C-alpha positions in Angstrom: 53.7 -16.8 -57.7 54.1 -16.5 -61.4 57.7 -17.6 -61.2 56.8 -20.6 -59.0 54.0 -22.1 -61.0 55.1 -23.9 -64.2 52.9 -25.6 -66.8 53.8 -28.0 -69.5 54.1 -26.2 -72.9 52.4 -27.6 -75.9 55.5 -27.9 -78.1 58.9 -29.5 -77.4 58.2 -30.6 -73.8 59.6 -27.3 -72.3 57.7 -25.5 -69.6 56.0 -22.1 -69.4 54.6 -19.9 -66.7 51.0 -18.7 -66.6 52.1 -15.4 -68.1 53.9 -17.1 -70.9 50.8 -19.1 -71.6 48.7 -16.0 -71.6 51.1 -14.3 -74.0 51.0 -17.3 -76.3 47.2 -17.2 -76.3 47.2 -13.5 -77.3 49.6 -14.2 -80.2 47.3 -17.0 -81.4 44.3 -14.7 -81.4 46.4 -12.0 -83.1 47.4 -14.5 -85.8 43.7 -15.4 -86.4 42.7 -11.8 -86.9 45.7 -11.2 -89.2 44.4 -14.1 -91.4 41.4 -11.9 -92.3 43.6 -9.1 -93.4 45.7 -11.4 -95.4 42.7 -12.7 -97.2 41.6 -9.2 -98.0 45.0 -8.5 -99.4 44.7 -11.5 -101.7 41.1 -10.9 -102.8 41.6 -7.2 -103.5 44.9 -7.7 -105.3 46.7 -5.3 -103.0 49.6 -7.7 -102.4 50.1 -8.1 -106.1 50.0 -4.3 -106.7 52.4 -3.5 -103.9 54.8 -6.2 -104.8 55.0 -5.0 -108.4 56.3 -1.6 -107.4 60.0 -1.0 -107.9 60.1 1.7 -105.1 58.2 2.1 -101.8 54.9 3.9 -102.2 52.4 5.8 -100.1 48.9 4.6 -99.1 47.5 7.1 -101.5 49.6 5.8 -104.4 48.7 2.2 -103.6 45.0 3.0 -103.4 45.1 4.8 -106.7 47.0 2.0 -108.4 44.6 -0.6 -107.0 41.4 1.5 -107.7 40.4 1.5 -104.0 39.6 3.9 -101.2 42.7 5.2 -99.5 41.3 5.1 -96.0 40.6 1.4 -96.1 43.9 0.7 -97.8 45.7 2.6 -95.1 44.1 0.6 -92.3 45.0 -2.6 -94.1 48.6 -1.5 -94.5 48.7 -0.8 -90.7 47.7 -4.4 -90.0 50.3 -5.7 -92.3 53.1 -3.5 -90.8 52.4 -4.5 -87.3 52.3 -8.1 -88.3 55.7 -7.8 -89.9 54.5 -8.7 -93.4 54.9 -5.4 -95.1 57.7 -2.9 -94.3 57.1 0.8 -93.7 59.5 3.8 -93.9 58.2 6.2 -91.1 60.1 9.2 -92.4 58.1 9.5 -95.7 55.1 7.2 -94.8 55.9 4.7 -97.6 55.4 1.0 -97.8 57.1 -2.0 -99.6 57.3 -5.7 -99.7 60.8 -7.1 -99.5 61.9 -9.2 -102.5 62.3 -12.4 -100.4 58.6 -12.3 -99.3 57.0 -11.6 -102.6 56.7 -15.2 -103.9 54.7 -16.1 -100.8 52.3 -13.2 -101.0 51.6 -12.9 -104.8 50.2 -15.1 -107.5 52.4 -18.0 -108.3 53.3 -21.5 -107.2 54.7 -20.4 -103.8 51.7 -18.3 -102.8 51.0 -19.4 -99.2 49.0 -16.5 -98.1 46.1 -17.6 -100.4 45.2 -20.2 -97.8 44.0 -17.3 -95.6 40.8 -17.3 -97.7 39.6 -20.3 -95.7 39.0 -18.0 -92.7 36.2 -15.8 -94.0 34.8 -18.8 -95.8 34.5 -20.8 -92.6 33.2 -17.8 -90.7 30.1 -17.9 -92.9 29.0 -21.1 -91.2 30.2 -20.2 -87.7 26.8 -19.7 -86.1 25.5 -22.9 -87.7 28.4 -25.0 -86.4 27.9 -23.4 -83.0 24.3 -24.6 -82.9 25.6 -28.2 -83.7 27.6 -28.4 -80.5 24.4 -28.2 -78.5 22.8 -31.5 -77.4 19.5 -30.5 -78.9 21.1 -28.8 -81.9 21.2 -29.9 -85.5 23.3 -32.9 -86.5 25.4 -30.9 -89.1 25.5 -28.1 -91.7 24.5 -28.3 -95.3 26.9 -27.3 -98.2 24.6 -24.4 -98.9 26.1 -22.7 -95.8 29.4 -22.6 -97.6 28.6 -20.8 -100.8 32.3 -20.1 -101.7 33.6 -23.6 -100.8 33.8 -25.2 -104.2 35.3 -22.2 -106.0 37.9 -21.7 -103.2 38.9 -25.4 -103.0 39.1 -25.6 -106.8 41.4 -22.5 -106.8 43.7 -24.0 -104.1 43.7 -27.6 -105.4 44.5 -26.4 -108.9 47.8 -24.9 -107.8 48.7 -28.1 -105.9 47.7 -30.5 -108.6 49.4 -28.4 -111.3 52.7 -28.6 -109.3 52.5 -32.1 -108.0 50.0 -34.5 -109.5 51.6 -35.5 -112.8 55.2 -34.7 -111.8 55.3 -36.1 -108.3 52.2 -38.1 -107.0 51.6 -40.5 -109.9 55.3 -41.3 -110.6 55.7 -42.0 -106.8 53.4 -45.1 -107.1 55.4 -47.9 -108.6 54.1 -49.0 -112.0 51.1 -46.5 -112.0 52.5 -44.4 -114.8 53.0 -47.3 -117.1 49.5 -48.6 -116.3 47.9 -45.4 -117.2 50.0 -45.1 -120.4 48.7 -48.6 -121.5 45.1 -47.4 -121.6 42.8 -48.3 -118.6 39.6 -47.1 -117.0 40.0 -44.6 -114.1 37.4 -43.4 -111.5 37.9 -40.1 -109.7 35.4 -39.9 -106.8 34.6 -36.5 -105.2 36.1 -34.9 -108.2 34.7 -31.4 -107.5 35.2 -29.3 -110.7 37.4 -32.0 -112.1 40.7 -30.3 -112.5 42.7 -33.3 -111.4 40.7 -35.6 -113.5 41.4 -33.5 -116.6 45.1 -33.3 -115.8 45.3 -37.0 -115.9 43.2 -37.3 -119.0 45.5 -34.9 -120.8 48.6 -36.7 -119.7 47.3 -40.2 -120.4 45.1 -39.9 -123.6 44.8 -43.7 -124.0 43.0 -44.1 -120.7 39.4 -43.2 -120.0 38.5 -41.1 -116.9 35.2 -40.7 -115.0 34.8 -37.9 -112.5 31.9 -38.2 -110.1 30.6 -35.6 -107.5 27.3 -35.0 -105.8 27.4 -31.2 -106.6 25.6 -30.4 -109.8 27.3 -27.0 -109.9 30.8 -28.5 -109.7 30.1 -31.1 -112.3 28.6 -28.4 -114.6 31.9 -26.5 -114.3 33.9 -29.7 -115.0 31.9 -30.5 -118.1 32.2 -26.9 -119.4 36.0 -27.0 -119.0 36.4 -30.5 -120.5 34.5 -29.1 -123.5 36.7 -26.1 -123.8 39.8 -28.4 -123.7 38.2 -30.7 -126.2 38.8 -33.7 -124.0 37.1 -36.8 -125.3 38.6 -39.3 -122.8 37.0 -38.0 -119.6 33.3 -37.9 -118.5 31.7 -36.1 -115.6 28.6 -37.3 -113.7 26.5 -36.2 -110.7 26.5 -39.3 -108.7 26.6 -40.5 -105.1 29.8 -42.4 -104.6 28.0 -44.8 -102.1 25.8 -46.1 -104.9 27.6 -46.6 -108.1 26.0 -48.1 -111.3 25.5 -51.9 -111.2 27.1 -52.3 -114.6 30.4 -50.9 -113.4 31.4 -54.1 -111.4 35.0 -55.1 -112.1 35.6 -52.1 -114.4 38.2 -49.7 -113.1 42.0 -50.3 -112.8 42.5 -47.1 -110.7 40.1 -45.3 -108.3 41.2 -41.9 -106.8 40.1 -39.7 -104.0 41.8 -36.3 -103.9 41.2 -34.8 -100.5 37.6 -36.0 -100.7 37.2 -39.3 -98.9 37.0 -37.9 -95.3 34.0 -35.7 -96.3 31.8 -38.6 -97.5 28.7 -39.3 -95.5 29.0 -43.1 -95.9 32.7 -43.8 -96.1 32.5 -47.5 -95.4 29.7 -48.0 -98.0 31.8 -46.0 -100.5 34.8 -48.4 -99.9 32.6 -51.4 -100.5 31.3 -49.9 -103.7 34.9 -48.9 -104.7 36.0 -52.4 -104.2 33.1 -53.8 -106.2 33.8 -51.7 -109.3 37.6 -52.3 -109.3 39.3 -55.1 -111.2 41.4 -57.6 -109.1 44.7 -55.9 -108.1 43.3 -52.5 -109.1 44.8 -49.6 -107.3 43.0 -47.3 -104.9 44.8 -44.0 -104.4 43.8 -41.4 -101.7 45.3 -38.0 -101.1 44.7 -36.9 -97.5 46.3 -34.5 -95.0 49.6 -36.0 -93.7 48.6 -36.3 -90.1 48.3 -39.0 -87.4 45.0 -40.2 -86.0 45.8 -39.2 -82.4 46.1 -35.4 -81.7 49.1 -35.8 -79.4 51.1 -37.2 -82.3 50.4 -34.0 -84.3 51.9 -31.5 -81.9 54.4 -29.5 -83.8 52.9 -30.3 -87.3 52.3 -26.9 -89.0 49.3 -28.3 -90.8 47.6 -29.8 -87.7 46.0 -26.7 -86.1 44.3 -25.4 -89.2 43.4 -29.0 -90.1 41.5 -29.5 -86.9 39.7 -26.1 -87.2 38.8 -26.7 -90.8 37.5 -30.1 -89.9 35.5 -28.7 -87.0 33.9 -25.9 -89.1 33.4 -27.7 -92.4 34.3 -31.3 -93.0 32.8 -32.9 -89.9 29.5 -30.9 -89.9 29.0 -31.5 -93.7 29.4 -35.2 -93.3 27.1 -35.4 -90.2 24.5 -33.3 -91.9 24.0 -36.2 -94.4 24.0 -38.7 -91.5 27.7 -39.7 -91.8 30.2 -40.5 -89.0 32.1 -37.2 -89.6 35.5 -38.7 -90.2 36.9 -35.2 -90.5 40.1 -33.9 -92.1 42.2 -35.2 -89.3 41.1 -38.8 -89.3 44.7 -39.7 -89.9 46.9 -42.3 -91.6 46.4 -45.0 -89.0 42.6 -44.9 -89.3 42.9 -44.8 -93.1 45.1 -47.8 -93.2 42.9 -49.8 -90.9 39.7 -49.0 -92.8 41.3 -50.0 -96.1 42.4 -53.4 -94.7 38.9 -54.0 -93.3 37.4 -53.5 -96.7 39.5 -55.8 -98.8 42.5 -53.8 -99.7 46.1 -54.9 -99.2 49.6 -53.7 -100.0 49.0 -50.5 -98.2 51.5 -47.7 -98.8 51.8 -44.2 -97.5 54.1 -41.6 -99.2 54.3 -37.9 -98.3 53.8 -35.4 -101.0 56.7 -33.2 -102.1 55.7 -30.5 -99.6 55.0 -33.1 -96.9 51.6 -31.5 -96.1 49.7 -34.3 -97.8 50.1 -38.1 -98.0 49.3 -40.3 -100.8 47.8 -43.5 -99.5 47.4 -46.5 -101.8 46.0 -50.0 -101.6 45.3 -52.9 -104.0 42.0 -54.7 -104.3 42.6 -58.3 -103.1 41.6 -61.1 -105.4 38.6 -63.1 -104.3 
């Protein structure tokens, strides 16, 4: 029977048997559990310690070097060996990380495994999101259910912005670099702890930058860092992006949203306010996940699976908690383009980031 029944496979249009489908499901569950172990390896520093060794070492040696309990370290090593992430010599029970894998497991610009920290962070809100599925359950989940969210996102976005924002994203928009060098007013909405805002402020000292976020904690961190850097051309405010100061009409030449717009409770109101505070021909720049609006078009995209899960467990319930539509991480390029057009923006462009995981969407405010 197994050999006769065929089912359409998710990727590539090939077919699979029920057993092949079951095997694929088990691999998927296994990958999810490995993510927890990867996160532990990052947070404990075990990857860094092991990768720094010139020779293979035992679990006792690794535990001693890392200042941890050997029994837990040994169990972690076991998960990494069977996942083919760390290599083991069974003859002398030693472990090592091949040189070619080290950049992706340790601190540095290529560190992919750090994204695994999303898994335990999202698990903190799992039960709350589960309740939201029920017809009589709550509408959404508050930010307080994600106590590590801002620090984690700041950590991850810093790496991305350090590598891409000034060197890649801004130069990819024709005329933007020259505009910022000339000295203009810039508004960064949903700025979090303000790292992107401060990178721009440092690179373009003649322009003035405003970073806004609804999180008092995040803005407090941003103000403290701006003070440490002695930046006088950027200011940070706790402010709802859907209700900007009346005095800001026709003020800003550039408004940015870095991985923030899809989380906003009142996105259409935010766009109306954004349009109001911009000068004619001012530029709106969004960084969003580089995906389509329809799931079937995202099959095979390596960012799509985690994007939908992150959206389901964080972005959508947070937006809906505040009464929003829950655009979600995966609202997609087509929906973004249509929404900008509906709210008075033209000359829409979409350019993938260097790593192609994100897309930079721009539009210009149409003249009245």
